[in-house]
N, C-alpha and C positions, 0 to 999 in steps of 0.2 A: 606687181600690184602693190599698192601702199599697205601699210600695216592697218588693219581694220579693227584689231582687238585693242583694249585699253593699253596705253603705252607702259612698258615695263613688266606686264604680266605674261606668264607663260601661256602659250596657246592651249585652249582646252583639250584638243585631240592629243597633243604631246603630253600634257599632264596626266590624262586618263591612262594612256598606254604606258607611260613611265611607271605609274602606280601598279598597273597590271603586271608588267614585266618584273619589277623589283619584288613584289609580293611573291610571284612565281619562283624567282630564283631562290629566295630565302626559304620558301616552303619546300622546294626540292631538296635543299641541303638538310634541313631539320627533319624531313620525312623519315629518314632511317634512324635517327638518334634513338627513339624508344624501341625499335624493333630489330636493330642490326644483329643482335645475338641470335635471331632465328635462323640466320643463313650460314653460321659457322659453328664449329665445335669448341672454339677457344675464344676467350675475350680479346686477345691480341689480334686475331684474325678479323674479328668484328670491327675493331678499331681501324685496321688497314682498309677495310671496305669503306668505312666512313671517310677516311682520309683520301681515298682515290678520287673523290669529287674535286678536292683541292688541286690535284695534279692537272685536271682539265681546265680548272679555273685559271691557274697560272699561265698555261699555254695561251688561252684565249685573251687574257689580259695583255700579254706581250703582243699578240697579233693586233688587237684593236688599238692599243696605245701607239704602236709603231706605224701601222699602215693606214688607219682611217679612224682617228679619234673623233672626227666630226660626224661620222655616220650615225643616223638615228633609225630610219626605217629598215635598212639592211641589217643593222645589229639586232633590232627587235625581232625581225623575221627569223634570223639565225637562232636567236634564243628559243623562240617557240618551236622551231623545227627540231633543235637538239633536245629540247625538253620532251617532245613527243617521241622521237626516235629512241633516245637513250632509255627512257622509262619503259617503252614498249619492249626493248631488248632485255631490260632487267626483269620485267615481269615474265617474259618467255623463259629465260634461264631459270628463274626461281621456281617456275611451275613445272619444269622439265624433270626427267628422271636421270639426269646426267650424274656421273660419279662425282665424289666430293671435290677432287682436284679440278676437273673441268668446270664444275659449277662455280667454284671460288674464282677462278680466273675469268670466267665469263661475266660474273657479277662485277668484278673489278673493272673490266673493260667497259661494261655498260655504264657504271657510275662515272668513269672517266669521260665518256661521251656526254653524259648529262652535265658534268662539270664544265664542259666547253661553253655552256651558255653564260657563265657567270661574268666573263670579261665585259659583257655589255653594260654592267653596272657602272663602269668607268665612263662610258659614253653617255649613259643616262644622267649621271651627275653633272658632267660638263654641259649637257644640253639644257638642263634646268637652269644652270648658272648663265649659260650663253644667251638664252632667250629672256632672261629677267633683268630688270634694272638693278644697279648696285644696291639701292636702298631696300630692295625686296628679296635679296638673295638669302638672307637669314631665314626668311619665311619659307622659301622653297627648299632650303637645305633641311629645315625642320620637317617639312613634308616628306622629304626623301627618307629621313630617319623613321618617320611614322610608317612609311611603306615597308621598310625593312622589319620594323616591329610587327607589322601585320603578318609577314611571312613566318616570323618566329612563333606566332600564335597558331597559324594555320597548319604548318607542316606536321607537328606532333598530333594535332587534333584529327587531321585526315588519317594519319597512320593508326591512331588508336581506334577511331571509328570503324575503319575498314577491318582491322583485326577483330574487333568485337562482333561485327556483322558476320565475318567469315567463321568465327568460332561458333556463333549461334547456328550457322548453317551446317556445322560439323565438318568443315572442309579444311584440313591442314594445308592443302595446296593453295587455296585462296588466302589463307592467313599470311602466306609469304609473298603473294603476288598481287592481291587486289589493289593495294594502295598504289603500286607502280602503274597498273592499268588505268586507274582513276587519273593519275597525274599525266599519263600519256594522252588521255582524252582531253584533259585540260589544256595541254600543250597544243593539241590540234585545234581546239577552239580559239586559243589565243592567236595561232597562226592565221586562221581564217579571218579573224577580226582585224588583225594588223594589216593583212593584205587587202582587205576590203575598205577599211575606214581611215587608216592613217595615211595622210598625204605623203608624197615623196619628199625627200630632203629639199630638193630644189623648190617644190611648191610651198613647203613650210617657210622657207626663207623668203620667197617671193611674196607670200600672202601676209606673213606676220613680221618678217624682218628679224634676222638674228643679230643681236646687239653686239656680240663679240665672239671671237673664235672660241673662247672658253669663259671669258669673264674673269679669269684668274691672273692673267699676266699683263694687264693693261698698265699697271702703275710701276713697273720696273724699268727705270731708265738705265742708260749706258753706264753712268758713274756708279749707280747702285749695284748693277750687275757685276761691275769690275770689283767692287768692294766684297761682294759675296764670294768670289773665287780667289781673292788676294791671300797670299800666305800670311800666317800669324806666328808670332814669336813663340819659341819653345819647341822641344823635340816631340815628334809624334802628335802635333796639334793639328786637328782638321781645320779646313777652311770653314767660314760661316755657312756656306752652302752645304758642305758635307755634314756639318754638325746638325743643321736643321733637318736635312733629309733623314739622317740617322735617328733623330728624335721622333720624326713622324713615323718612321718604320717601327721602331722599338715600342713607342707608346701604344700604337694601335695593335701591334702584334701581341704584346703582353696582356692588354685588356681583353681582346677577343680570345686569346689563349685561356685566360682565367675563366671567362664566362663559359666557353665551350667545354673546357675540362670539367667544370661543375656539371653542365648539362649531361655530358656523356657518362660521367661517374655517378651522378645522383640517380640516374635511371636504374643502374644496377643496384644501388643501395636500396632504393624504394621498392623495386620489383622483387628482389631476391632476399635481401636481409630483413626488410620489414613486411615482406609477403603481400605487397600491394598488387603485384602482377604488372606486366608491361602496359596494359591498356590504361589502368589508373595512373601509372607513372607518366605516360604520354600526355594525359590530360593535365597532370600537375605541371609539366613543362609549358603547356599552353597558358596555364594560369600565370606562371612566372613571367612569360613573355608579355602577357596583357598588363601585368602589374608594372613592368619596367616601362612599357609604352606610356601608361598613365602618369607614372612618376617623372619620366623625361619631360612630358608635356607640362606638368606642374612646375618642375624646376625651371623650364624655359620661361614660364609666365611670371614666377615669383622669386626666382633666385638669380636673376641676371645681374643684379647690382652687387652681389657679394664678391669680394676680391678672389680671383681664381686660385691664387697660391694658398690662401687660407682654406678655401673649399677643399683643395687637394689634401692638405694636411689632415683635416678632420675626417674626410671620407676614407683615407688610407687607415687611420686609426680605427674607425668603425669597421672597416673590412677585416682588419687583423683580429679584432674582438670576435667578429662573427665566425671567422675561420677557427679560432680557438674553441668556440662553443660547439663546433662540429665534431671535435674529438669525443670519443664515446667509450663505453664499456662493451667490448665486443661480445661478452658472454652473458649479458643481461637477459632476463626472461620476464614474462608476465607483465605486470603493471610497470615495472621499471623500464622494460623495453619499450612499452607504449609511450611512456613519458619521454624517453630519449628520442623516440621518433618525432614527437611534437617539437622537441628542442631542435632537432635537425631541420625540420621543415621551416621553423621560424628563423633559425640562424641562416639557412640557405637563402631565404627571402631577403634578409638584411644584407647578406653578402652580395647577392645578385644585383640588388638595387644600388648599393654603394658603388659596386664596380661599374655599372652602367653610367652612373652620374659623374664618374671621374673623367669620362671621355670629353665632355663639353669644356670644362675648365682647362684640361690639359691642352686640347687643341687651340683654345683661345690664347693660352700663353705662348704656344708655338707661333701662332699667327702674329702675335704682338712683336715678335722678334724678326719677322720674315719680310719686311718691306723690300729688302735687297735681294730676295730670292724669288724666282718664278714659282708662284703658288700652284701652278698646274703640276710641276715636278713634285711638289709636296703632296698633292692629292694622289699622285701615282704611287709615291713611296708608301703612303698610308694604305692604299688598296693592296699593294704587295704584302704589307705587314698583316693585313686581315687574312689574305689567302694563305700565307705561310702558317698563320695560326690555325686555320682550318685543317692544314696538313699535319701539324705537329700534335695538337691537343688530343685528338682521339687515340692516336698511337701511344702517346705517353701515358695517359690515364688508364686506358684499358690494358696496356702492357704492364704497367706498375701493379695494377689490381691483380692480374694473373700471376705475376712474379712474386708478390709479397704475401701470398697465403690465401686462406679461405675467404669466401664471399662475406662471411660474418665480420671480417676485419676490413672490408672494402671501404667503409666510412672513414676509418682512420687513415687508410691509404689516400683517399680523396683529400682529406684535410691536410695531410703532410705535403702532397703535391701542390695544393693551393697555397700553402704557406711559403713554399719555395718560390712560387710565382709571385706572391706578394712581395717577398724580399727584393726580387729583381725589379718589379714594377715601382716600388717605393724609391729605390736608388736611382732609377731613371728619372722619376719625378724630381728628386733632389738635384740631379744634373741639370735639368731644365730650369728650375727655379733658383739655382745657385746655392742650395743648402737644404737641410732637413731641420725641422723644429727640434731643439735640443731636448725637450721633454719626451718626444717620441723616441729619440736615440737612447736616452736614459731608461725609458720604460722597456724598450726592447732588450737591453742588457739585463735589467733586473728580472724580467720575465724568464729569460734563459737561465739565470742563476737559480731562480725559484724552481724551475722545472728540474734542473739537475739535483737540487736538494731533495725534492719529492721522489724523483726516479731512483736515486741511490738508496733511500731509506725504505721504500716500499718494495718488498720482495715479490709482490704479485705482478709487478711490471719488469722484474729482472734485476732489481737492486740487491745489494748485499746486506742491508739492514743497519740499524743503529750500532749494534755490538761489534761489527767488523771495522777494525781501524782503517782498512783501505777505503771504506765509504767516505771518510772525511777528506781524502785527498781530492777527488773531483769536486766535492761540495765546496771546500775552502778555496780551491783554485778558481772555480767559477765565480764565487762571491768576490774574489780578489780582482780578477780581470774584467769580468762582464758587468759587475755591479759597482764596486767601489772605485776602480780605476777609471771606468767609463764616466761615471758621474764626476769624479775629481777632475778629469780632463775637460769637462764641460763647464767647470765652475766659473771660468773667466767670461763666459758668453753672456751677452746681454739678455737673451731670451730664456735663460735658465735660472730659476729661483727668483725670489723677490729682489727688487732693485737695491743695489748696495754699492758703496764705494769700492775702488779697486783693492784697498787693503783688506776689506772684509772678504772679497772674492778670493784673494790670495790665501787667506786663512782657510776658507772652504776647500780650496784646492789642496792645501797641505793636509787637511784632515782626511780628505778622500784618499790621497796617495799614501799617507801613513797607514790608514786602515787597510789599503790594498797590500802594502808591504807586510803588515802583521799577519793578514789572512794567508798570504802566499807562503810565508815562513811556516805557518801552521800546516798548510797543505803539504809542504815538503816533509815536515816532521812525520805526518801521517803515512806517506808513502815509504819513508825511510824505515819506520817501525814495521810496516806491513812486509817489507822485504828483509827484515833483520835476520842476519845469518845467511843471506843469499847474495846474489849478484846485484849490486846497486847501480850498475852502469849499462844495463840493457843487454848483457851477454846471456847466452844460453836461453834464448827465447825467440819468439817470432820476429820477423823483420819489421812488421808494423809497430810492435812494441818497442823495438830498438830505435826506430825512427822517432817515436814519441819521446823516449828518454833523451836521445841526443839533441832533440829540439828543446827539451825542458831545462836541461842544465845551463845552456847559454842564456836562456830567458831569465833564469834565476840569478845568474851572475850579473847580467845586465840590469836587473831590478835592484840589486844591491848597490851597484854603481850609480844608478839613476836616483835612488833614494838618498844616498850620501851626498851627491852633488846638489840635489834639491834642498837638503837641510842646510848645507853651507851657503848656498845662494840666498836662501830666505833670511838667514841670520845676518849676512853681509849687507843685504839691502836694507834691513831694519836699522842696522848700526850706522852705515855710511852712505846708503843710497846707491852704491856701486853695483852694476849688473855683471855678475860673474857667470861663467859657463853659458854663454849665449846659445850653445848647442843643445842645452837641456830640454827646451820645448820640443824641437824636432825629434830628438832622441826618444823622448817619451811617447810621441805619436807612433813611431816605428816599433817601440817596445810593445805597445798595446796590440798592434797588428800581429806581432810575433806571438804574443800570448794567445790571441784569438786562434791563430793557425795551430799552435801546439795543442790547445784544448780540443779543437775540431778533430784532429787526428785521434785524440784520446776517446772521443765519443764512439768511434768505430771499433775499439779494441774489445776483445772478449773479456768478460769479468773474471776476477780471481775467484778461488775457492769454489769452483764448479757451479757458480750461479748461472742461471740460464741466460742472463744478459738481456739488454734492451732489445725490443723488436726493431725492425728496419723503419717502421713509421716514426717511432720516437727519435731514432738517429737522424732521419731526414729532417724532422722538425727542428731539432737542435742545430743541425748544420745550417739550415735555412736562416735561423735567427742569428747564428754566428756570422754568416755571410752578410746579413743585413747590417749588423754592427760594424763590420769591416767597411762595407760600402759607405755607411754614414760617416765613418771616420775619414774617408777619403774626399769628403765634400766639405765645402765651406760652411760657415755658421748659417743656420736658418734665420732669415731676417724677419723682424716684426712688421706689422702693417705700417704704412706711411703715417708719420705724425706731423702735426702742425709745426711750423718753423719756430725754433726757440724753446721747445719743450724738452723735458728731461728724456723723452724717448727718441729724440732726434738721431742719436748715434745709431740706434737700431734701424731707423728709417733709412739712413745713409748707407749702412751696411747692406741693406736689402737691395741697393742699387749697384752693388759691385759687379764686375764683369763675370761672365761665365767661367767656371773652372776650366783650366787649360791642362788637360792630361791628368795623370794620376799623381796627386801630390798630397802629402799629409799636412793639414793646416794645424800647426803647433800653437801652443799657448803664446809663444813669443810672436808668431805671425799675427795672431789676433791682437795682441797688445800693440804691436807696431802699426797695424792697420787702424786701430782706434786712435793712436796718437797722431797719425797723419791726417785724421779728420778734424782735429781740434781747430785748425785755422778756418776750415770750411764752416764748421759749426758757429764759430765766433762771427764770421762774415755774415752768415744767415741771421744770427741774432741781431746784428746791427741793422740788417735789412728789415727785420720785423719791427724794430724800434722806430724806424723811419717810415713805417707804413707799407713797406714793400711786401708783397705776398710771395708764397712759394712758387706760384705759377710764373712770377716775373723773373725768377732766378734761373740760370742755366742748369 
């Protein structure tokens, strides 16, 4: 039968049941987030129960993507049946009087069965795209995201409502099982509706006409496919296809990991630390889900024309600030504690929304590179990334909360874990876009140095105080490597500081590096004085301190060599224009990385003079920032937005077009200078084109 519905639109029955199924899947997962602690005696075990859903999801994703990715009605019926059966089994086990071990493994198995429903999300996505015209696919993908958002709102709301009702009835058994029985009934209802009203796949195709197998692989020709798998120059360099699939996987894994880690951790913070209880905490999660759905819609309507790379930079900065605001005083009481609770709620909202909004620009940048790669493979990689995040986040955040101390410090644990995730996420963004904004890299290093300054002088957080000469060793070394040397290394970059000729930038670089040298010498003098009369070479101490010492002395000697060579090189260039020591730039880049590594080892050492030392949350935060600094150093210069032909900012615009980084390489100052010089002819040619009336769009 010919297509009777308006051409290019998704058939109404398919759209309705896709919405129903997607909402159901996400509601099933988020159902246990606010109440999972009811079923176990430890936080880690509750995280494992949450994560068991992802095990089933991964199995079902492999099944549907391998054996029948075009299936619609069979996949939707399987989802409803698994939802009903798995939740029914979970409710029965939760309500039983089985011993703790039997109950735990029974709940794990039941949640695994429920998770087997989730693979149909891949089929649902492909169906929406396959039945829609190319010009309407963005619309339907936005609808798909709204369905997912509906599940994020509904799951915690159902759990909190059922828990509140059961509590009012005075039934502890129903508190643990009622929500599962409700979802089982919902699954049965969906199963009946799908079986009764959704046409078979053959009837859908006959009545409405499926426009493409998936709608994702139509534009990949043989030549482009060959280019995607062609080897590229350099050791350990992935093909274009491998690179894009990895970016799809990691980008979606890290964003969902961050979001879910916050959800799973924030429930504990709100319920136990701030005494909200799990019912109120569950409703709070629903509010955050609703807020992100509204914000996503608003961004889709009003933020579509903003350059994606610029959006990513700004959102990552906002996300980092929000995470920083989550760190708190664990022992606050009274009004102070209530004020900190308000800060946490607001900072969490900013973090959650910023994280959600990064998904669209990130995926847009991936797709912009992906003409030569089958986009269905990319969608599958993204879905695997999401499901692996569902597996990892609950275990990591609940396990870390249990391992790192009392519930009163759970908020700092959550913030530290999120900061580590932010570091990885931001470096992956830089890999995709070709670089990180230099201001963000400098701000990260300066923030780390400021944290070390505060943490060493404040005895309440484990520091040794102003009067202890040892305190000034980590302070001065952090200022040297993370603040002064990081900024000095960025001085040549076009997007760092006000516009200036190269001679001015060279002086800025020299000032930064000279400051770093002076600070490092001061840092060494402090540790030498602190160990006066003792062993200065790391003997008679713990192995970790010995490693730190043996890493530190080579770094210090390297710094002396680097500073001397830089001084001679600068004077020679000023006097004769000759470029000496061409290795100086690359050597400096590796020296900075060595300094970062040495300092990171030092963060984890026990303090001298019997100080209690920093807690693990602070150590994780410092390590995360150090890892981010190192990752930024391994990426090329962050490019500015494209500029009109012939303007002063064109060099930045051309740098923004450079190819993707190939492998792990330090981009030295000499590299950047050579890259800028190689663009002179191109800039001149484009200026001539502008003078003759040629536009940028006319140039290759």
